[in-house]
C-alpha positions as CSV (number, residue, x, y, z in Angstrom):
1,M,0.0,0.0,0.0
2,T,1.3,3.5,-0.9
3,Q,2.3,5.6,2.0
4,R,0.5,8.9,2.2
5,I,-0.2,11.9,4.5
6,A,-3.9,12.7,4.5
7,S,-3.9,16.0,6.5
8,S,-4.1,19.2,4.4
9,T,-2.1,20.9,7.2
10,S,1.1,19.1,6.1
11,P,3.5,20.2,3.4
12,L,3.4,16.5,2.2
13,F,-0.3,16.8,1.4
14,E,-0.7,16.2,-2.3
15,K,-2.4,19.6,-2.8
16,A,-0.2,21.6,-0.4
17,E,0.2,25.3,-1.2
18,P,3.7,26.1,-2.6
19,S,6.0,28.6,-0.9
20,A,6.5,32.0,-2.4
21,Y,10.2,31.8,-1.6
22,F,11.5,28.3,-1.6
23,S,11.5,25.4,-3.9
24,D,11.4,21.7,-3.0
25,D,15.1,21.6,-3.6
26,D,15.7,24.4,-1.1
27,Y,13.7,22.6,1.5
28,R,15.6,19.4,0.9
29,R,18.9,21.2,1.5
30,F,17.6,22.9,4.7
31,H,16.4,19.5,5.9
32,E,19.7,17.7,5.1
33,R,21.7,20.3,7.0
34,A,19.5,20.4,10.1
35,A,20.9,17.3,11.8
36,G,24.5,18.4,11.4
37,Y,23.8,21.9,12.8
38,D,22.2,20.2,15.8
39,R,25.0,17.7,16.3
40,D,27.7,20.3,16.1
41,N,25.8,23.1,17.9
42,R,26.6,25.2,14.9
43,F,24.9,28.2,13.5
44,F,23.0,27.6,10.3
45,T,25.3,29.7,8.1
46,E,24.5,28.0,4.8
47,D,20.8,28.1,5.4
48,F,21.1,31.8,6.3
49,E,22.8,32.6,3.1
50,D,20.1,30.8,1.2
51,L,17.4,32.8,3.1
52,R,19.2,36.0,2.3
53,A,19.7,35.1,-1.4
54,R,16.0,34.2,-1.8
55,G,14.9,37.6,-0.4
56,Y,13.3,36.0,2.6
57,L,14.7,38.5,5.1
58,R,12.7,41.2,3.2
59,A,9.5,39.2,3.1
60,A,7.5,41.6,5.3
61,I,8.8,44.9,4.1
62,P,7.1,46.9,1.3
63,A,7.4,45.8,-2.3
64,A,8.6,49.3,-3.1
65,L,11.7,48.6,-1.1
66,G,12.3,45.2,-2.7
67,G,10.3,43.3,-0.2
68,G,7.6,40.8,-0.4
69,G,4.9,42.8,1.4
70,L,3.6,39.7,3.2
71,G,1.0,40.1,5.8
72,F,0.5,38.1,9.0
73,A,-1.2,35.0,7.5
74,A,1.1,34.6,4.5
75,L,4.3,35.0,6.5
76,A,3.0,32.7,9.2
77,R,2.5,29.9,6.6
78,E,6.0,30.4,5.2
79,Q,7.4,30.1,8.7
80,R,5.3,26.9,9.3
81,R,6.7,25.3,6.2
82,L,10.3,26.3,6.9
83,A,10.0,25.0,10.5
84,Y,8.7,21.7,9.1
85,W,12.1,21.1,7.4
86,A,14.5,23.1,9.6
87,P,13.1,24.1,13.0
88,A,16.1,26.0,14.4
89,T,16.5,28.0,11.1
90,A,12.8,29.0,11.2
91,L,12.9,30.0,14.8
92,A,16.0,32.1,14.5
93,V,14.8,34.0,11.5
94,T,11.6,34.8,13.3
95,M,13.7,37.0,15.5
96,H,14.5,39.2,12.5
97,L,11.2,39.0,10.8
98,Y,9.0,40.1,13.7
99,W,10.7,43.6,13.7
100,T,10.0,44.1,10.0
101,G,6.3,43.5,9.8
102,P,5.2,46.1,12.4
103,A,7.7,48.6,11.1
104,T,6.0,48.4,7.7
105,A,2.6,48.7,9.3
106,V,3.2,51.7,11.5
107,T,5.1,53.5,8.8
108,A,2.3,52.9,6.2
109,A,-0.3,54.1,8.7
110,G,1.7,57.3,9.5
111,V,1.7,56.4,13.2
112,E,5.5,56.3,13.4
113,D,8.2,56.8,10.8
114,L,10.4,53.8,10.8
115,G,11.4,54.2,7.1
116,W,15.1,54.3,8.2
117,L,14.8,50.8,9.6
118,L,12.9,49.4,6.6
119,R,15.6,50.9,4.3
120,D,18.3,49.2,6.5
121,V,16.5,45.9,6.0
122,A,16.2,46.5,2.3
123,D,19.9,47.1,2.2
124,G,20.6,43.7,3.8
125,K,20.9,44.6,7.5
126,V,19.9,41.8,9.9
127,L,17.8,42.6,13.0
128,A,17.7,40.5,16.2
129,A,16.0,40.6,19.5
130,G,17.6,41.6,22.8
131,H,14.9,41.2,25.3
132,G,16.0,38.3,27.4
133,E,17.7,39.1,30.8
134,R,18.6,37.0,33.7
135,G,16.4,37.7,36.7
136,N,13.8,39.6,34.7
137,D,10.5,37.9,35.1
138,L,8.5,40.9,33.9
139,G,9.5,40.8,30.2
140,L,9.0,44.1,28.5
141,D,7.4,45.7,31.5
142,D,10.8,46.2,33.2
143,A,14.5,45.7,32.6
144,T,17.8,45.1,34.3
145,T,19.6,46.8,31.4
146,L,19.9,50.6,32.0
147,A,19.7,53.4,29.5
148,V,21.0,56.9,30.5
149,P,19.8,59.8,28.3
150,Q,22.4,62.2,27.0
151,E,22.1,65.9,26.2
152,D,22.4,65.3,22.5
153,G,19.4,62.9,22.6
154,S,21.6,59.8,22.4
155,W,21.6,57.0,25.1
156,L,24.3,55.2,27.0
157,V,23.2,51.6,27.5
158,T,24.7,49.0,29.9
159,G,23.4,45.5,30.5
160,R,23.5,41.9,29.5
161,K,21.0,40.4,27.1
162,T,20.5,36.6,27.0
163,F,19.2,34.3,24.2
164,T,20.2,36.6,21.4
165,S,19.4,34.4,18.5
166,L,21.2,35.1,15.2
167,S,24.3,36.2,17.3
168,P,26.8,35.6,14.5
169,V,25.0,37.7,11.9
170,W,22.9,40.5,13.4
171,D,23.7,44.1,12.6
172,K,21.1,45.8,14.8
173,L,19.8,44.6,18.1
174,G,16.4,45.7,19.2
175,I,16.5,46.1,23.0
176,H,14.4,47.5,25.9
177,A,16.1,49.1,28.8
178,R,15.1,51.0,32.0
179,D,15.5,54.8,32.1
180,D,15.7,56.0,35.7
181,S,16.6,59.6,34.9
182,D,13.4,60.6,36.6
183,P,13.3,58.4,39.7
184,E,9.7,59.2,40.4
185,H,8.6,58.2,36.9
186,P,10.9,55.4,35.6
187,R,10.2,54.2,32.1
188,I,11.1,51.6,29.6
189,V,12.8,52.8,26.4
190,H,13.2,50.8,23.2
191,L,16.3,51.2,21.1
192,F,18.3,49.6,18.3
193,V,21.9,49.0,19.1
194,D,24.5,48.8,16.3
195,R,26.7,45.7,16.4
196,D,29.9,47.7,15.6
197,A,29.3,50.3,18.4
198,P,32.1,50.4,21.0
199,G,31.1,48.3,24.1
200,V,29.1,45.6,22.3
201,R,30.4,42.1,22.5
202,T,29.0,38.5,22.2
203,E,29.7,35.8,24.7
204,R,29.3,32.3,23.6
205,T,26.9,30.7,26.0
206,W,24.5,28.7,23.8
207,D,24.6,24.9,24.2
208,A,21.0,23.9,24.7
209,L,18.7,21.0,24.6
210,G,17.0,21.9,21.4
211,V,16.9,24.4,18.5
212,R,20.7,24.4,18.8
213,A,21.5,26.1,15.5
214,T,19.9,29.4,16.6
215,A,23.2,30.5,18.2
216,S,21.3,32.3,20.9
217,D,24.3,33.6,22.8
218,D,24.5,36.4,25.3
219,T,25.2,40.0,24.2
220,I,27.1,42.3,26.6
221,L,26.5,46.0,26.4
222,E,29.0,48.2,28.3
223,N,28.3,51.9,28.1
224,V,27.1,51.6,24.5
225,R,26.1,54.8,22.8
226,V,22.8,54.6,20.8
227,P,22.0,57.5,18.5
228,A,18.8,59.4,19.1
229,A,17.5,58.4,15.7
230,Q,17.5,54.7,16.8
231,F,15.0,55.3,19.7
232,V,11.7,53.7,18.7
233,G,9.5,54.1,21.7
234,A,9.0,54.4,25.4
235,H,6.3,53.7,28.0
236,A,6.0,54.2,31.8
237,I,6.6,51.0,33.7
238,G,3.3,49.0,33.8
239,Q,1.6,51.1,31.2
240,P,0.5,50.3,27.6
241,Y,3.2,49.9,24.9
242,P,3.6,52.4,22.1
243,P,2.3,51.3,18.7
244,Y,5.5,49.8,17.2
245,I,6.2,47.7,20.3
246,L,2.6,46.5,20.5
247,G,2.8,45.6,16.9
248,I,5.9,43.5,17.6
249,L,3.9,41.3,19.9
250,Q,1.2,40.9,17.2
251,W,3.9,39.5,14.8
252,Y,6.1,37.7,17.3
253,L,3.5,35.5,19.0
254,P,1.9,34.0,15.9
255,L,5.2,33.5,14.1
256,V,6.7,31.7,17.0
257,A,3.6,29.6,17.5
258,N,3.6,28.6,13.8
259,V,7.3,27.4,14.1
260,Y,6.3,24.9,16.8
261,F,3.2,23.9,14.7
262,G,5.7,23.0,11.9
263,I,7.8,21.0,14.3
264,A,4.8,19.0,15.5
265,R,3.4,18.5,12.0
266,R,6.8,17.0,10.8
267,A,7.0,14.7,13.8
268,L,3.4,13.4,13.3
269,D,4.0,12.9,9.6
270,L,7.2,10.8,10.4
271,A,5.2,8.7,12.8
272,E,2.4,8.2,10.4
273,L,4.7,7.2,7.5
274,S,6.6,4.9,9.8
275,A,3.4,3.2,11.0
276,Q,2.4,2.6,7.4
277,E,5.7,1.1,6.5
278,R,6.3,-1.2,9.5
279,G,4.9,-4.7,9.7
280,S,3.2,-6.2,12.8
281,L,3.8,-9.7,14.3
282,A,0.6,-9.2,16.3
283,L,-1.4,-8.7,13.0
284,P,0.2,-11.0,10.4
285,G,0.2,-9.5,7.0
286,Q,-0.9,-6.1,8.3
287,R,0.9,-2.9,9.2
288,H,1.6,-1.2,12.5
289,A,-0.8,1.4,11.3
290,D,-3.6,-1.1,11.3
291,K,-3.5,-1.5,15.0
292,P,-6.6,0.2,16.6
293,A,-4.5,1.6,19.4
294,V,-2.1,3.3,17.0
295,Q,-5.0,4.7,15.0
296,R,-6.5,6.2,18.1
297,Q,-3.2,7.8,19.1
298,L,-2.8,9.3,15.6
299,G,-6.4,10.4,15.6
300,Q,-5.9,12.2,18.9
301,A,-2.8,13.9,17.6
302,E,-4.5,15.0,14.3
303,I,-7.4,16.5,16.2
304,L,-5.1,18.5,18.4
305,L,-3.1,19.8,15.5
306,D,-6.3,20.7,13.6
307,A,-7.4,22.7,16.5
308,A,-4.1,24.5,16.8
309,W,-4.1,25.2,13.0
310,A,-7.6,26.7,13.2
311,L,-6.6,29.0,16.0
312,L,-3.5,30.2,14.2
313,E,-5.3,30.7,10.9
314,Q,-8.1,32.6,12.5
315,T,-5.8,34.8,14.5
316,T,-3.6,35.8,11.6
317,A,-6.6,36.3,9.4
318,D,-8.1,38.6,12.0
319,L,-4.9,40.5,12.2
320,D,-4.8,41.0,8.5
321,A,-8.4,42.1,8.4
322,G,-8.0,44.5,11.3
323,V,-10.7,42.8,13.4
324,D,-11.4,44.6,16.6
325,H,-11.2,42.2,19.5
326,G,-10.9,45.1,22.0
327,D,-9.2,44.3,25.2
328,W,-9.3,40.6,24.3
329,W,-6.7,41.0,21.5
330,T,-3.7,40.4,23.8
331,S,-5.3,37.4,25.4
332,R,-6.1,36.1,21.9
333,L,-2.5,36.3,20.9
334,F,-1.3,34.8,24.1
335,A,-3.7,32.0,23.8
336,A,-2.5,31.2,20.3
337,K,1.0,30.9,21.5
338,E,0.2,29.0,24.6
339,F,-2.2,26.5,23.0
340,T,0.0,25.8,20.0
341,T,3.3,25.3,21.8
342,G,1.7,23.1,24.4
343,T,-0.2,21.1,21.8
344,A,2.9,20.8,19.7
345,R,4.7,19.1,22.6
346,Q,1.7,16.7,23.1
347,V,1.7,15.8,19.5
348,V,5.4,15.1,19.3
349,D,5.1,12.9,22.4
350,I,2.4,10.9,20.7
351,A,4.5,10.7,17.6
352,V,7.4,9.2,19.6
353,Q,5.1,6.7,21.2
354,V,3.8,5.6,17.8
355,A,7.2,5.3,16.3
356,G,8.5,3.3,19.3
357,A,12.0,3.0,20.8
358,S,13.8,3.8,17.6
359,A,12.6,7.4,18.0
360,V,15.1,8.1,20.7
361,S,18.1,7.1,18.6
362,R,20.4,10.0,17.7
363,T,20.1,9.0,14.1
364,N,16.3,9.4,14.1
365,E,14.9,12.8,13.2
366,L,12.2,12.3,15.8
367,E,14.8,12.5,18.5
368,R,15.8,15.9,17.4
369,L,12.2,17.1,17.0
370,Y,11.4,15.8,20.5
371,R,14.1,18.1,21.9
372,D,13.3,21.0,19.7
373,V,9.6,21.2,20.6
374,R,10.5,21.4,24.4
375,T,11.5,25.0,24.1
376,G,8.1,26.3,22.8
377,T,6.4,27.1,26.1
378,L,9.6,28.7,27.5
379,H,9.5,31.6,25.0
380,P,8.3,34.8,26.7
381,P,5.6,35.2,27.8
382,N,5.8,31.8,29.5
383,S,2.8,29.7,30.5
384,D,2.4,31.2,33.9
385,A,2.4,34.8,32.6
386,I,0.0,33.9,29.8
387,L,-2.5,32.2,32.0
388,D,-2.4,35.1,34.5
389,V,-3.1,37.7,31.8
390,V,-5.8,35.7,30.1
391,G,-7.5,34.9,33.4
392,R,-7.4,38.5,34.7
393,T,-8.7,39.8,31.4
394,A,-11.5,37.4,31.5
395,V,-12.7,38.6,34.9
396,G,-12.0,42.3,34.3
397,S,-9.2,42.6,36.8
398,L,-6.4,43.6,34.4
399,P,-5.7,47.4,34.4
């Protein structure tokens, strides 16, 4: 019997939508390299050069600047497909892409002018995220990194940023830092730090369980001067974010969630193909896939993934359409990330059970996917923070 994948959420589905950027040969190369990057804890240099050459780093900037002009849903689907074949590559490039989409949106709307940043991306500059900090469990609402305003409008920044994905290649690091120049009214400022500014250095710290090719090393900032022009917003501690920073969350959360969907979809496909290929001593002449227990497990996993797919598709469609969910928008975005990353882990666990003991071999792709999917719920905001916000919003106790 011919092996097949029935779900239309899989890139292996016979009528799967093609990518706007990558060919089947591109995906094959990404897939072939992934295991080596993971084994050697090495940055995905060759993949990155392919992404750059295909114009993928410009996918969300305007066509007038040489970009793809992709919206939420289209870019999310591209990320889902890329993650299916190369999870760490997809996750790391998310940390560049999520700055570009909202910069396009706020500039087009005339809310803020981030044309300089879009032109930098059009010229090949790579952006990265500098939000992680040891001991900071409040995310963007506070910071251990300090920014001191100068008379000429520039800033002097000192701190340590953790989990800086794309550490070998970024040109500008988007950070948040605390401004205590008015002690009675401290605030959070958002800035872009140039890699070649004096006082910036990378410390090799990344040797993780999963998504190892992201090269998410620490970035040290020691009295780094940031020009006034690279200030992109500020807010009082505990108060709403400015438009660009709020927009970042609208892009970041669905893109990250779609990466983990892609990981889970790949794991489930591998389990289904394996079950269709393997024989069964318990059912002479039949396949492992013909066992009722296996079919129930796969059925459960497919239902879980379909639910996650529906939530992701609806969320990005609503973002593209400008649907007004009012105060519920943040909870909707948080829910998409929380449900999808948790579901992805459940689905990969089921896939490993269906595949059997061979799945834990270092030579089995499922072993790597099992490790990669573990990091999903750890991306900020984590599960505790998400459930707190959604619950408080539901009962009207969130300011």
